[in-house]
C-alpha positions as CSV (number, residue, x, y, z in Angstrom):
1,M,-19.3,23.3,-9.6
2,V,-19.4,19.9,-7.9
3,T,-20.3,19.8,-4.3
4,F,-19.7,16.9,-1.9
5,S,-21.2,15.8,1.3
6,N,-19.0,15.5,4.4
7,A,-19.0,11.7,4.1
8,E,-17.9,12.0,0.4
9,L,-15.1,14.5,1.4
10,E,-13.8,12.1,4.0
11,A,-13.9,9.3,1.4
12,I,-12.0,11.4,-1.0
13,K,-9.3,12.2,1.6
14,R,-9.0,8.4,2.3
15,L,-8.7,7.8,-1.5
16,E,-5.9,10.4,-1.7
17,V,-4.0,8.7,1.1
18,L,-4.5,5.3,-0.4
19,A,-3.5,6.5,-3.9
20,K,-0.2,7.7,-2.5
21,E,0.3,4.5,-0.5
22,Y,-0.2,2.3,-3.6
23,E,2.1,4.6,-5.6
24,F,-0.5,6.0,-8.1
25,K,0.9,9.0,-10.0
26,N,-2.3,11.0,-10.4
27,L,-5.8,11.2,-9.2
28,E,-8.3,12.5,-11.7
29,M,-11.8,13.6,-11.0
30,S,-13.2,10.7,-13.0
31,E,-11.4,8.3,-10.7
32,I,-12.8,10.0,-7.6
33,A,-16.3,9.6,-9.1
34,Y,-15.6,5.9,-9.7
35,Y,-14.4,5.5,-6.1
36,L,-17.5,7.2,-4.6
37,K,-19.8,5.2,-6.9
38,I,-18.3,1.9,-5.9
39,L,-18.2,2.8,-2.2
40,K,-21.9,3.6,-2.4
41,E,-22.6,0.3,-4.1
42,S,-20.6,-1.5,-1.5
43,T,-22.7,0.0,1.2
44,E,-26.0,-0.7,-0.6
45,D,-25.4,-4.2,-1.9
46,G,-25.7,-7.2,0.2
47,R,-23.0,-9.7,0.8
48,N,-22.3,-12.2,-2.0
49,N,-21.0,-15.4,-0.4
50,W,-19.1,-16.4,-3.5
51,G,-15.3,-16.8,-3.4
52,K,-14.5,-18.8,-0.2
53,G,-10.9,-19.8,-0.4
54,L,-10.1,-17.9,-3.5
55,N,-7.3,-15.3,-3.8
56,V,-7.6,-12.2,-6.0
57,L,-4.9,-9.9,-7.1
58,I,-5.8,-6.6,-8.7
59,V,-3.2,-4.8,-10.8
60,S,-3.5,-1.1,-11.7
61,D,-1.1,1.7,-12.2
62,R,-3.4,4.3,-13.5
63,C,-7.0,3.8,-12.2
64,P,-6.8,4.5,-8.4
65,G,-10.6,5.1,-8.0
66,R,-11.6,2.0,-9.8
67,S,-9.0,-0.3,-8.3
68,L,-9.2,0.9,-4.7
69,G,-13.0,0.9,-5.0
70,L,-13.0,-2.7,-6.4
71,L,-10.6,-3.7,-3.6
72,K,-13.0,-2.3,-1.0
73,Y,-16.0,-3.9,-2.6
74,L,-14.5,-7.4,-3.1
75,S,-13.0,-7.3,0.4
76,S,-16.3,-6.3,2.1
77,N,-19.0,-7.8,-0.1
78,T,-17.7,-11.3,-1.0
79,S,-16.2,-14.3,0.8
80,L,-12.9,-14.2,-1.1
81,Q,-10.0,-15.3,1.1
82,Y,-7.9,-12.3,0.2
83,V,-8.0,-9.4,-2.2
84,K,-4.8,-7.5,-2.8
85,L,-3.9,-4.6,-5.0
86,V,-0.5,-3.8,-6.6
87,S,0.6,-1.1,-9.0
88,S,3.9,-2.6,-10.1
89,V,5.8,-5.8,-10.7
90,R,8.0,-5.1,-7.7
91,Q,4.9,-5.0,-5.4
92,A,3.5,-8.1,-7.0
93,K,6.6,-10.2,-6.5
94,V,6.3,-9.9,-2.7
95,I,2.7,-11.2,-2.8
96,L,3.3,-13.8,-5.5
97,D,6.3,-15.3,-3.6
98,L,4.0,-15.9,-0.6
99,E,0.5,-16.6,-2.1
100,T,-1.1,-18.3,-5.0
101,T,-3.5,-16.2,-7.0
102,D,-6.7,-17.7,-8.4
103,I,-8.1,-14.6,-10.1
104,L,-6.0,-11.8,-11.6
105,I,-7.8,-8.6,-12.4
106,F,-6.2,-5.8,-14.4
107,A,-8.1,-2.6,-13.5
108,G,-7.8,-0.6,-16.6
109,C,-5.1,-0.7,-19.2
110,Q,-1.6,-0.5,-17.6
111,E,0.5,2.5,-18.2
112,D,3.7,0.5,-17.5
113,S,3.5,-2.5,-19.9
114,R,5.8,-4.4,-17.6
115,N,2.8,-4.9,-15.3
116,Y,1.5,-7.5,-17.8
117,R,4.5,-9.7,-16.8
118,I,2.6,-10.3,-13.5
119,M,0.2,-12.5,-15.5
120,K,3.1,-14.8,-16.5
121,R,4.2,-15.1,-12.9
122,V,0.6,-15.8,-11.7
123,L,0.0,-18.4,-14.4
124,K,3.4,-20.1,-13.8
125,K,2.4,-20.7,-10.2
126,N,-1.2,-21.4,-10.9
127,P,-1.9,-22.5,-14.5
128,K,-5.7,-22.5,-13.8
129,A,-5.7,-18.8,-12.6
130,Y,-8.4,-16.7,-14.3
131,V,-7.2,-13.4,-15.9
132,V,-9.6,-10.6,-16.7
133,M,-9.6,-6.9,-17.4
134,Y,-12.0,-4.5,-15.7
135,A,-12.1,-1.4,-17.8
136,H,-14.1,0.9,-20.1
137,F,-15.3,-1.2,-23.0
138,D,-14.2,-0.1,-26.4
139,D,-12.2,-1.3,-29.4
140,C,-8.9,0.0,-27.9
141,R,-9.4,-2.1,-24.7
142,E,-10.4,-5.1,-26.8
143,A,-7.2,-4.8,-28.8
144,H,-5.2,-4.3,-25.6
145,C,-6.6,-7.5,-24.2
146,W,-5.9,-9.4,-27.4
147,R,-2.4,-8.1,-27.5
148,N,-1.7,-9.1,-23.9
149,N,-3.5,-12.4,-24.0
150,I,-6.2,-11.4,-21.5
151,E,-9.2,-13.5,-22.4
152,N,-12.0,-11.5,-20.8
153,L,-12.9,-7.9,-20.6
154,F,-15.6,-6.8,-18.2
155,P,-17.0,-3.2,-18.5
156,S,-16.3,-1.1,-15.4
157,L,-19.4,1.1,-16.1
158,V,-21.9,-1.5,-14.9
159,P,-22.6,-2.0,-11.2
160,V,-19.8,-4.0,-9.4
161,R,-22.4,-6.6,-8.3
162,E,-23.0,-7.4,-12.0
163,F,-19.2,-7.7,-12.5
164,V,-18.9,-10.0,-9.5
165,A,-21.9,-12.1,-10.7
166,S,-20.4,-12.5,-14.2
167,L,-16.9,-13.1,-12.8
168,E,-18.4,-15.8,-10.5
169,R,-20.2,-17.6,-13.4
170,A,-17.2,-17.2,-15.7
171,F,-14.7,-18.5,-13.1
172,E,-16.9,-21.4,-11.9
173,N,-18.0,-22.5,-15.4
174,R,-15.0,-21.4,-17.4
175,T,-17.4,-21.0,-20.3
176,I,-17.0,-17.4,-21.3
177,K,-14.3,-17.6,-23.9
178,S,-14.6,-14.3,-25.7
179,I,-14.7,-10.6,-24.8
180,E,-17.9,-10.2,-26.8
181,R,-19.8,-12.9,-24.9
182,A,-18.8,-11.5,-21.5
183,S,-19.9,-8.0,-22.5
184,I,-23.2,-9.2,-24.1
185,E,-24.1,-11.1,-21.0
186,I,-23.5,-8.1,-18.7
187,T,-25.3,-5.7,-21.1
188,E,-28.3,-7.9,-21.5
189,K,-28.7,-8.3,-17.7
190,S,-28.4,-4.6,-17.2
191,I,-31.1,-4.0,-19.9
192,E,-33.4,-6.6,-18.4
193,R,-33.1,-5.1,-14.9
194,R,-33.9,-1.6,-16.2
195,V,-36.9,-2.8,-18.2
196,V,-38.5,-4.8,-15.3
């Protein structure tokens, strides 16, 4: 049996409310665990001053813990101008009519494949927008990225600060051109930190 502290129970209640607000259909235990993990990282990690003036849109219709945790982390621990989360094309249209997106993050594979149309709208408005997927890393996700023309896949199992550092390098340098290179870079850094 899993037991939670009072602070964790409060965070779970907030997650349940937010999941409904963002129209997520279900909230599994694994997503609760992701949310708590990312909240803890957000509290423990220092501020990364990267992102000033950049706009980020997160799209997810099945990963409430990961996407809401990522929203909180990026909003609190970076200098991004705005970080928004949507779970449908309808929600995205409102934001995309008003704002230009610099970085589009798909948090997990989308249950509703129409959500990938958001990428087309983002790129039409900003052809230099950077599109990534933040998900478990396996052959299925790689194929999903390839099928939907998403150039980079970043594993969601690593600490968010490592994702942000890799995203910063990739966005600024635009040198990471394959899923393998992005994954190897994160994995090597994780191993180096554990060895030291």
